[in-house]
C-alpha positions in Angstrom: 251.7 142.9 73.6 250.4 143.6 71.2 249.0 139.8 71.5 248.1 139.5 74.9 244.2 139.8 76.2 243.5 140.8 79.8 240.1 140.9 81.2 238.6 142.7 84.7 237.0 140.3 86.5 233.4 142.2 87.9 233.4 143.6 91.6 234.1 140.9 94.1 237.8 141.4 92.5 238.2 144.9 92.7 241.1 146.6 94.7 242.4 149.6 95.8 245.2 150.8 92.6 248.0 150.6 95.2 247.5 147.1 95.7 246.3 146.9 91.4 249.8 148.1 90.8 252.3 145.9 93.0 253.2 143.1 89.6 255.7 144.8 87.2 254.7 144.6 83.9 256.3 140.7 82.5 258.9 139.3 81.2 258.2 137.9 77.6 260.3 135.6 75.6 259.5 133.5 72.7 260.3 128.9 73.3 262.6 127.3 70.7 261.1 124.3 69.2 264.3 121.7 69.9 262.0 118.3 69.2 258.5 117.2 67.8 256.9 113.7 68.2 253.5 112.5 67.6 250.2 113.8 69.4 246.8 111.6 68.5 244.5 114.6 66.8 241.9 113.0 68.6 242.8 113.7 72.0 241.5 117.2 73.3 243.2 117.9 75.7 242.6 119.0 79.4 245.6 117.9 81.4 249.4 116.4 80.2 252.0 115.0 82.5 255.8 113.7 83.0 256.3 111.0 84.9 258.2 107.5 85.1 258.7 107.1 81.5 256.0 108.2 79.8 253.1 111.2 79.5 250.5 111.0 81.5 247.1 113.2 79.4 243.5 113.1 80.7 241.0 113.8 77.1 237.7 116.4 77.1 233.7 115.7 75.7 231.1 113.8 77.2 231.3 109.9 76.0 235.3 110.2 74.8 236.7 111.4 78.7 239.9 109.1 79.5 243.1 109.2 81.4 246.0 107.3 79.1 249.5 106.3 79.6 251.3 107.6 76.5 254.5 106.9 75.0 256.1 109.4 74.0 258.1 108.9 70.8 255.3 106.9 69.3 252.0 108.5 70.2 251.2 105.2 70.9 248.7 105.3 73.9 250.2 102.5 76.1 246.6 102.1 78.6 243.8 104.2 79.1 241.0 104.7 81.5 237.6 106.5 81.0 236.4 108.2 82.2 232.0 107.5 83.1 230.3 108.8 79.9 228.5 111.7 81.6 231.9 113.5 82.7 233.4 115.6 81.0 237.2 115.7 81.5 238.8 118.1 82.9 243.0 118.9 84.6 245.5 115.8 85.4 248.0 116.6 88.5 250.1 113.8 90.7 250.8 113.1 94.6 252.9 110.1 94.8 251.3 107.4 93.7 248.4 108.3 92.3 246.9 110.4 89.7 243.6 113.3 90.6 241.7 113.9 86.9 239.1 117.2 87.2 234.9 116.8 85.5 233.7 120.0 84.6 231.4 120.4 86.3 230.2 118.7 88.7 233.0 118.3 90.8 234.2 115.7 91.1 238.2 114.6 90.7 239.0 111.1 90.6 241.2 109.2 92.1 243.0 106.8 90.4 247.0 104.5 90.9 249.5 106.0 88.7 251.2 102.9 87.7 247.6 100.7 87.0 244.8 103.8 85.8 242.7 101.9 88.3 239.9 103.9 90.7 240.8 104.3 94.4 237.5 107.1 94.1 236.4 110.3 94.6 237.0 113.8 95.8 234.0 116.2 96.2 235.4 120.4 94.9 233.0 123.3 94.8 232.9 125.0 91.2 234.0 123.8 88.5 237.3 122.1 86.9 239.8 123.4 84.6 243.3 122.9 84.8 244.9 120.6 88.2 249.0 120.5 88.9 250.7 119.6 91.7 253.8 121.5 93.7 254.2 117.2 95.1 252.4 118.8 98.8 249.3 121.0 97.7 246.3 120.2 94.3 246.3 123.9 92.9 243.2 123.8 90.9 241.9 126.7 87.8 238.4 127.4 86.8 238.4 129.6 84.0 238.3 132.2 86.3 241.4 134.7 87.7 241.7 133.3 90.9 243.4 129.5 91.8 243.2 127.7 94.7 245.1 125.1 96.8 243.2 121.6 97.2 244.9 119.5 100.1 246.6 115.5 98.6 244.0 113.8 101.7 240.5 115.1 101.3 240.3 117.9 99.0 239.4 120.6 100.8 240.8 123.7 100.1 243.5 125.0 102.3 244.1 128.8 100.0 242.8 131.1 96.7 245.6 132.8 95.1 244.3 136.0 92.4 246.5 135.5 89.1 247.5 139.7 88.0 249.7 140.2 85.5 250.1 144.4 85.0 248.6 144.7 87.9 245.2 143.7 86.7 243.9 139.9 87.5 243.8 138.3 84.3 241.3 135.5 83.6 240.8 132.2 82.5 243.1 130.4 83.5 243.3 127.1 82.7 245.8 124.0 82.1 248.0 124.0 84.4 252.1 122.7 85.9 253.7 123.6 88.4 258.2 123.8 86.9 261.0 125.5 89.4 258.5 126.6 92.2 256.4 127.9 90.0 252.6 127.6 87.5 252.4 127.4 84.5 249.3 128.1 83.6 247.0 128.2 79.6 244.8 130.3 79.4 242.1 129.5 76.6 242.7 130.8 73.4 245.2 132.3 73.4 249.0 131.8 71.9 250.6 131.6 75.3 251.9 131.1 79.0 252.2 132.8 82.2 254.0 131.7 85.1 252.9 133.0 87.9 254.7 133.4 91.3 252.9 131.1 94.2 253.2 133.3 96.7 251.6 136.8 95.8 249.9 135.6 91.8 251.3 137.7 90.2 252.7 137.1 86.2 256.0 137.3 85.9 257.1 135.5 82.4 254.6 135.4 79.3 256.3 132.9 76.8 255.3 134.0 73.3 254.2 130.8 72.0 252.3 131.8 68.2 254.7 130.3 66.2 253.9 126.7 67.7 250.2 127.1 67.4 250.6 127.9 63.6 252.0 125.1 63.3 250.8 123.3 65.2 247.0 123.5 65.8 244.6 121.8 63.5 241.8 124.3 61.8 239.2 124.2 63.9 238.5 127.2 66.8 238.8 124.9 68.9 242.2 123.5 69.2 243.4 125.5 71.9 246.6 125.7 73.2 246.3 123.1 76.0 249.0 120.8 77.6 252.5 121.3 80.0 254.9 119.0 80.6 258.3 119.2 82.9 260.7 116.2 82.4 262.0 117.3 86.1 265.3 114.8 85.9 265.9 115.1 82.1 264.4 118.7 82.0 262.6 119.3 79.6 259.3 120.8 78.7 256.5 120.1 76.5 253.9 121.4 75.2 250.5 120.7 72.7 246.8 121.4 72.3 243.5 120.2 71.4 243.6 117.9 68.7 246.4 118.6 68.4 248.9 116.3 65.6 251.8 116.6 67.0 253.5 117.1 70.9 256.3 119.7 70.5 259.4 119.7 73.1 260.9 123.3 74.1 263.7 125.0 75.2 262.9 128.9 77.0 266.2 131.4 75.5 269.3 130.9 78.1 
């Protein structure tokens, strides 16, 4: 597709041509917008999830990073927990009654009570923190490369890693993540599309073209990229937004 950009990683990711040919070409689909909701245009969105009838959002930037519980209909912040001013907040995910929010360069994952946003402690990890999702038992972290890291919930130890490929080529700049119906959905930094990834093979199975959503939602700021995916499993609603966007969009895939 003309709007797709993929990058080859360095020699550490080099594999035989036969191995790179495993992934078939992904299906390209264009979701429809079914609803629009207010979104704080000052929120530098890093992580997004749906839980207990509300949106939870982590925001970035030094001195402005926090975790919020947000009312969907109004966009009003119901409660918030600032991160330390020296930490740049990143991806957000939940397992059970606990939220975990990453930090960009500090290697610290803050643990919060999902009901109160009360701090519960920290996990440590190596490398950068970008996006975070959960399959219900493990956390899945992106770091801007083509590799996803699967962490144990109890201590955040890495259980395995997964190379993500599209058309057999490593797909870099994996950013915000969400777990939807057994697949990993990933924003691609500075791209107006979402990759739907098989968590076993790492192959991108589908490519969601959100250029029209980005044209409508994005303010005139180079850093205000598409970033933020939330899945309401009970009502089967899918939400997307971007950094400092004034709207959050509910989208639906074609039948």
